[in-house]
N, C-alpha and C positions, 0 to 999 in steps of 0.2 A: 504494500500500500504506500503510495507516494505521500510525502509530507505536504501539508497544505501550503499554498503560496503565501508569500509575505503579505500581510494585510496593509491597508493604507496607513493605519496607525503606526505600523512598525517599519515603514519605508525609511531608508536612510541614505546618506551620501557615502559612497565608498571612496577610499583613499588610494591613489596610485602608489605602488611600491617601487623602489628603485630597481632598475634592471641591471643588477650586478653581474659582471663576468670577470672572474679573477682566477688567480692561481694560489696554491698553498702547498707547502711541503708536507707530505705525509710522514708517518713514522719510518717508512722505508727510504725516504729522500726523493721519491718520485713526485713531480709536480702534479697536483690534482687540478682539474678544471671545474670551475663553477658555472652552472647554467643560469640563465635568467630566472627570476622568480616565476613560478607557474600560476596559472589561473584556476579557479575552482573553489570548492569548499574544503576548509582545513580546520582541524581541531585546535582549540586553544586551551581547553581544560576539561576535566571531568565535571559533571554536574555537582557531585558532592564536595568538590573543592571550592565552589563559589556559594557559600551559604547566604541566607538573607542578611542584608546589612554589610556584607563583605565588599571590599575594594581590593583589587589585585592587579599587578602589572605582569604582562606577558610579552616576551619577544615574538615578533611576527614579521617575517619577510624583510629583514633588515631594519625594521622599525620597532616601536614598542606600542602596545595597546593597553588601555585600562579597561578592565572588566569590573562590573559591579552588579549586585542583585538587590532590588528594592525590598522593603519589608514584606510586601505581598508576594514576593518570589519572582518578579520580572527580571530576567537577566538583560544586560546591555553591554555592548562592546563599542568603545569610542576612541577617537584620537585623544592622546593624553593631556593636551594643553587647553587650559581655560581660554575662551575667546576674548576675555576681558584684558588681562595683562600677561597671559602666557604661563601662569602657574601650572606645574605638573600635578594633575589631579590624582595621580597614583601615590603621591607623597603628602599625606595629611588630609586628602579628600575623604569625606565621610558621607554615609547614607543616613538621611533623616527622613523617616517614613518612606515616601516614594521618590524623594528628590536626592540628587547628588550635590553636595555643598563643597565649594572651593575653599581650600584652607587659607587663601591669601586675603580675600575681602568678603567671604561669606556669600558669594553669589550662589543661588540655588537653581538647579536645572531639573526639569521634569523628565519623566521617562521618554517623552517625545523629543527631548533635547533643548527645548527653549528655556530661556532664563525667566524665572517667575518672581524672584525677589532678590534683594541685596542685603548685605549684612548690616548696613546702617539705616535701613528703612527708606532709602531713596527709590525713585522709580527705576525699575530694572531696565537695562539697555536692550536693544533689539539684537541680542546675541544668542547664538545657539551652538551647542556641541556638534562636532562632526562625528556622526554615528556610522557604524559599519552594518552592513547586512549581516544578519546572524540567524542561526537556527539552534534550538536545543532539541536534540533527537537522541533517544535511546541512551540517556545518561552522559551525553557529550554535548559541549557547546562548540559549535562550528562558526567560523567567520568566512564570508565570501570575499575573494580577492580577484580583481580583474585589472589588467594593465591599462585599459582604456576607460575604467570606471563604469563599465556596463553592469546593469543589475543582473541578478541571477537568472540564467536562462535554462537551467535544469535543477531539479529538486533532489533532495536526499530522501532515502526510503525510511519508512518506519518499520522496524522488524517485528515479526510475530514472536512475542516472547512467552506465549502461553505454555506452561509446563516446564519452562527453563528455570534453572537455579539462579541464585544471586551471583553477581559477577566477582571475579578476581581481577584486580587492576594493577598495571605496571606502567612506569614511565622511565624512559632512558634518554639521556642526552648523548648524541652521536656526532661524529665528524663525517663529512661527505654529503651525499645527495639523498633527499627523501624519496626520490624516484626509485631508488634501489628496492624499496619495500614492495611496491607492486610489480616491479620488474622480476622479482624472484619467481612469481607465478608463471612467467613466460619461459622459465629456464628449467625444464623437467630433469635434465641430466644432472644438475647440481643436487637435486633431492637424493639421487642415488649415491653420488660421489661424496658429497659433504655431509649429508644427513643419514646415510645408510639405509634409505628406503629400498625395497626390493620390487622388481617387476613393475616399474613405473610406466604407465601409459597416460596420455593426456590429449585433450583437444580444446579448442577455444571457439568462442562466439563473440563477435564484435557487434555492439549495438549503441551507436552514438557515443555518449559520454561513458557508457558502461563497457567493460570487457569481462567476459565470463570464462573461467577456466574450469574444466572438469578433469579430475585425475583419479586413477585407481592405482593402489600400491599395497604392498604388504608391510605391516608395521607390527613388530613383536609376533610375527607369524599369522596375524589377523589381516584379512582383506578389508581395506579401508577405501571408501569412496569419498573424495574430497571435491568440494566446489568452492571456488574463490571468485567473488564478484567484486570488481574494482569500480568504484564510482569516482571517476577522475583518478588522479594519481595520488591523492591524499587520504583516501579511505577505501578499505577493502574489508569485506565480510567473508570469512572462511568458515565452512561447515565440513566436518569430518564425521562420516557415519561408520561406526564400528559395527558391521552387520551382525556378527554372531552375538555380540553383547547387547544389541538393541540400543546402543548409546550414540547420541548425536552431540558432538562437541562443537561449539561456535566460538570463533575469535573475531573481535572487531579490531582491526589493525589500522592505526592512524599515524600518518607521517606529515609533519609540518616543518618546512624550511624556516629556520629562524635567522640564519646568517648565510652569506654566500656558500660557505662550506661547513655549516652546522645545522643540525635538525633535531627535532624532538620526536621520538617514537613512543607511542602509547598503545596499550593493548588491553582488551577486556575479554576474559574467558568465561563462558557459561556452558551449561550442558543440560541435556534432557535424556532421561532413561525410561523408555517406554515399558520395559518389562517389570518395573517395580510399582506400577500404578495401583496394584491391588494390595500392596503392603500397608500396614498401619502407618499413620502419619509420623510417629516418632522414629520408626525404622526407616522410612523413606528419607527423613531428614538426615539421619546418620549416613545412609548409603550415598546420598547426594554429596554430602560433605567430603566423604572419603574419595569418591570418584572424582570430584572437582579438584581436590588436593593433588591427586596423581596426574590428572590430565593437564592441569595448569603447570605443574612442575615440568612435564614433558614438553609442553608448548614453549615455555620460557627457555629450557635447555636447548631446544631445537633452534629457536630464533637467535639465541646468543652465539650459536655456531657461525652465524652469518656476520656478526659484528666486526670481527677483525678484517674481513673482506670488504664490507661496506665502508669502513672507516679509512681504508688505505687504497682503494681501487681508483683507477683513473677512468673518467668517462671517455669512451671511444665513440666518436661521431660516425665512424665507418668501421665497425667491428668486422673482423675476418671470421665469419661464422662457418661452422661445419655443416654437413649435409642435413642432420636431423634437428637443426635449430631454426627452422622457419618461424616458429612461434615468436622468437626474439625479434626478427625483422618486422613481423606484423605488429608486435607491441610497440616498437620504436615509431612506426608510422602512426599508430593510434595516439601515442603521447604527444605528437607534434601539435595536435589541436589545442593543447593546454598551455602552449608557450607562445611568446610574442611572435607574430607572423614574420618578423624580420630575422629571427634566429630560431629555427625549428630544431628540435632535438633529433 
C-alpha cells in the first residue's frame, strides 16, 4: 500500500544540496571517488529517536538539518537557521506545545513554518522556516532531496506489519558511498564468495523508481527465498523466507549520504513465524524473542562482512564485468535516474 501524498498543510520548500565530487584516501591508500548527492527519499532517524518535544541535529547530504517533534507528535525537518538573524535552531531551540522557539530572540514558529510571535511581544515578522518534504513511515523519518528542488514524484510504501515482531534497530557510520547498500543486491556472486551462501540463483525486475531482486540460496542447509525491493537507492526492504521453518524475516535497510565520502547505514529487523500461531501467547512471545535474537545476530554479522569492502572500495564508472554479472550493468543504468543529469553514475 502506497503512502498517502503530502497534504497541502505539510507542503514545504526543499533545499538544494551541494553536488560534491571529490577524492579521499582510503585505509589502503587508494583514492576513492565521491559521487554527486543522489535524489530521492532518505532516512534521517528512527521514529523512537525523535520523541515529542525533542530537537535534534542530523547531517544530511553535506548539510545539517534540524528535526523536531511537537507535543502532539508532529515531526518536522527544517533548515537549521532562524530566518530572523540566523541563529542555529539545533543549539538551544526548544519545542513549546506545537511551536519551535528560537533560542536567540524567542521567535516562535508553527508546524507550518510561519512565525507566530516574538519573545518581546512585538508583532512577528513575515518570516518562515525553510521546511523539507518529509514522511514518517514504518518507524522511520525520511526526508526528500532533489537537486532541482522538485517535490516528491514517487511515494514510499507502507509495509504490512500484521503478525510481525517488534523490531531490532542498528545504526552504523561508514566511509564510502551509500549506493553500495542497494548495489549489493545486484551482485549475487558476492553472496557466495563473501557470505558463504550456497546454490545462489537470482533474477531482477525493474519498475521505475523500484528495483526488485529475487534470490534463492541455501543458508545453514535450509532453502531460503529472498526478495529485496529497492525504493530508490536509499531504502531497501528485504524479506527472507525460511521455508521449512515457516519463518519470514524482514530487514529495512536505509542508507543516507551525509558527506561526500561518508554515510549512515540503518537497519530494522523483524520476523513472523506462521507455525506458532496456535501456541499460547506467553510461549509465542518467548519463541519470537529467541528467533529474532538469532536472526538479527545473523543479519548484522552478514552485513558487517561487507563493511571493510564498502569503506575502502573505489567507484568504477566503467567496471570490467564478467559474463554472469549482467545484473550489475542493469543496476548501474537504473541508478542513473537518481543522480544529476549532468553526471550519471
